[in-house]
N, C-alpha and C positions, 0 to 999 in steps of 0.2 A: 749627495744629490738632493736638491730641493724637491719636495712633494708639491706639485702645482695644484691649484684649485681645479676641480673637475669642471668641464665645460659642456653646455648642451650640444648634442650631436649635430643639430641643424647648423651650427656655426662652422663645421668642417666642410665647407663647400666653396663654390665660386661666387664671388659677390662683386657686382659692378661698382666701381668707384664713380659714383653718380656726379654728373655735371650739374651746375646750377644755371638754369636757363633764365634769361631776362626778357622783358617786353621792350617795346620801343622807348619807354621812359626810363629804362635801366633798372626797373624793379623786378623782383622774382616773379616769374610767370607760372602760376598754378596750372593753367591748361597745358603748357609745354612740359612741365614737370610730370603731369599725368601721362602724357604720351611717352616720355622717356622711361618712366617706371614700367608702363605696359610693355614697352619694347624689351626691357630687361627680362621680364618673365616669359615673354613669347620666345625668347632665345634659349630658354631652358636653364637659365642661371638660378642660383639658389637664394640670392638676397641682394641687399643694397648697402654700400658703405657711403654714408651720407655726410657731406660737409668736410671732405678731406682735401688734399692738395688739388685734386681734379675739380672739386667743387668750389675752388677759389676761396676757401674758408677764411684765410687771413686777410682777404680784401673785403670781407663782409663785417658789418657791425654785429655785436652780440645779439641784439634784437632780431636782426635778419637771420642769424644762425638758428635761433630758437624757432623762428617762423618757418624756416626751411625744414627743421626736424618735424614740426607739426604737419606741414603740407605733405611731406613724404610719407609719414605714417598713415595719413588719410588716403593718399593715392595708392599705397601698397595693399591696404585692406587685408592684412594677414597672409598674403600670398607667399611670403618668404621672410628670411631673417633680416632684421634691421640692425645695423651697426652705426652708431653715431660718433663721428670724430669730434672730440671736445677739446683737443689740444689748443693752448693759447699762450701768449707771452706772459700772462700772469696767472698765478694759482687761483686767484679770486674768480677770474672769468671762466677758467676751466671747471671749477667747482660748480659755478652757476649752470653751465651747459650740461654737466653730468647729471645734475638734479633734474634738469628739463627732460633729458632722455629717460631717466628713471620714471618720471611722471607719465611720459608717453608710452611706457612699457616697451622700450627698445630691448632687443635681445642682448646687446653688448654696447659698451662704449670703448673708444680707442683714443689715444693721444700721442702726438709728437712730444718730444721734450720741450721745455721752455727755450725759446730761441733768442738770438741777438745778443743779450747780455751773457757774459761767461759766468756759469754757476758751478759751484763745487758739486761733486757727485752726491754728497749728502743732501744738498738742497734739492737736487733733481729727484732723489728718492722720496723726499718729503712731499714734493709736488704730486708724485704718483700716489702716495698714500692718501693724500687729501682727496684726490679724484676718486679713488676706490671707495673711500668712506662716503663721499657725496653721492655715489652711484647707488647706494642703498641695496647692495646685493646683486646689482646688474654686473655681469662679468666685464673685466677690463682687459683690453689687448694693448700691449705696448707697441707703439709705432716707431720702429727703428729706421730712420732715413738719414744717415750720417752725411750724405752728400749735400743735403739742403739744411739740416738742423745744425750741423757743425759739432754735434755731440756723438762721440764714439763710445760704445759700450763694449767692455770686455766680457768674457765668459763669466767671470766672477761678478761683474755688475748685473748681468742677467740673472744670476742665481739670487742676488739680493732682491731684484725686482719681482721675480717669480715667487718669492717667499711672502710678498705682500698679500694679505687675504683679499681674494676677489680677482687677482691677476691670473688670467687663464692662458695667456699665450703672447705671441709676438707677430707683428706684421713686419717681415724682414724685407725692406726695400733697400737692398745693398748688393753690390757686385760680388760679395764674398761668399762663394759656394762652400768654401772650407768651413766658414762659420755656420752656414746653414746646416751642414752635416753634423758639426759639433753640437749644435743646439738640439737636433733630433736625438743624437746619441746620448747626450748628457741629460736631457729632459724628455724622456720618451712619452710621457703622458700629457704633454702640453699641446696646445693648439698652435700650429706654425703655418703662417700664411706666406706664400710667395708674393712679393710686391712688384718686381720688375717684369712686365709682360714679355719682354723680349728674351727672358731667360726662364720662362715658365717650365719648359720640359726639364731643364737642368734642376730647377728648384724642386719640382715634384720628385725627381729621381733622388735628389739629395735629402729628402725627408719632409718637405712641406705636405701638409694634408688639406690644404685649401689654397685659395688665391683671391687677391683683391686687385683689380686692374682697371686702368683708364680706358684701354682700347676694347674692353669687354662691351662698352657702349655700342660699338659698331661691328665687333667680331666675336660676340659671345658664343655663337654656335661652333666656331672653330676651337675655342678654348674648351668648351664642353667635350668635344670630340678628342682633343688633345689629352685631356685628363683621363678620359676613358681608355685611350690607347696606352698610356703609361700604366694604368691600373691592370690592364690585360697583358702587360709585357710586350706590347707591340711598339718598341722604341723607334724603329725605323719610320713607322707611320707618325709617331709623335714628332719626330724631327722634321718630317715633311710638312706637317701642319705648322710647326714652329716657324719654318722657313717662309711659308705663305703669310703668316702673321707679320713676320719681320720685314717682308717686302713692303707692306703697308706702313709699318712703324718707321722704316727708313725715310719715307717721305714726310711723315709727321715730325720726326726729329729735325729734319731740314727746315721745315716751316714754323715749327713751334707746336708741341704735342697738344696742349690744351686748346690753343687757338684753332689748330687744324681739326681737332675732333668736333669742336663747335661748328666750324664751317661745314664739315661733311654732314653733320646732323641737320643743319639748316637746309642744305641742298637736297637732303633726303626727305624733307618735309616734316621732320620731327620737331625742330625748333623754329620759332618765328623770326629769330634774328641770330646771326653768328656772333653777336657782341660779347666781349669779355669785360670784366670790371677793370676800369683804368686803375693803374697805368699799364695793365696787360693789353697788348695790342690786339686788334681785330684783323683777321685775314682779308687781304685784298690783292689785286694785281697779279704778278707772276706766281705768287704762292697759291692763289686761288686756282689758277690754271693747272698747276701741278696736281692739286687735290681733285679737281674736276675729272682728271684722267682715271681716278679710282672709283668713280661713282657707279659705273655700270657693273663692275665686279661686286661691289658691296650690295647694291640694290638687288642683285640676283640671289643673294644669300639671306638677306634680312627679311624677317616676317613683318613687313610694313603694312 
């Protein structure tokens, strides 16, 4: 069994997968980002996962990603953990972003595998070693998302990855609860994040000791309560909360999760525009009408 690098206790919490808000010109909006960060902490969440899939990272330039890291660090003002997603199609870009997060004193960096081109596992391991070195001691969390990356890690692959100095854990965004339990049983000392919001109760029961989620942006208080219920052994309450979250997620999946979240945050007055970075579509028409039906329910719970 691999001995994983110890991680700071503050990382084992619930972290919003932060959206990237834009202004009317399509540039990153610092005022809206401030509102979004404030909303995260008012919901009782523990930190921010910056520039991940939810943040449209692969649609941003490297300069924009660095700017986003800096703006978020300024907006957070030490109120919670900061995890910067630095994954990229090239090792060179990922290394540059990891150095940026280290300079900004992020609590951790995270990275998807290199995508699009097929790479041998050895090349992917080298990519993660380069990121860990560039992070200069900042902990690294492997972002496992096989459905989008096309890269599937076996338990033996995870053992190799967790042996890299600086790697402290895994963000497990996969439907495989068997693997989630295997990871906890095989690597009891590592940090294990649940990645799919719709399976958070199952993920926590299977061994995750934290979570990173897109819908935390609008339902953070529910997930905080859900985690507490699991910790206290109130599984029926946890499942009821999961069902309430999933009723909203059902609509988001139908219209497009990231686009739908931006639209809801726009209608709730947090974002100035619902725009996503092209070619990702922006919500309008019948999809907007479906989302509007959720507004009263969300507004009643959110500390706006």
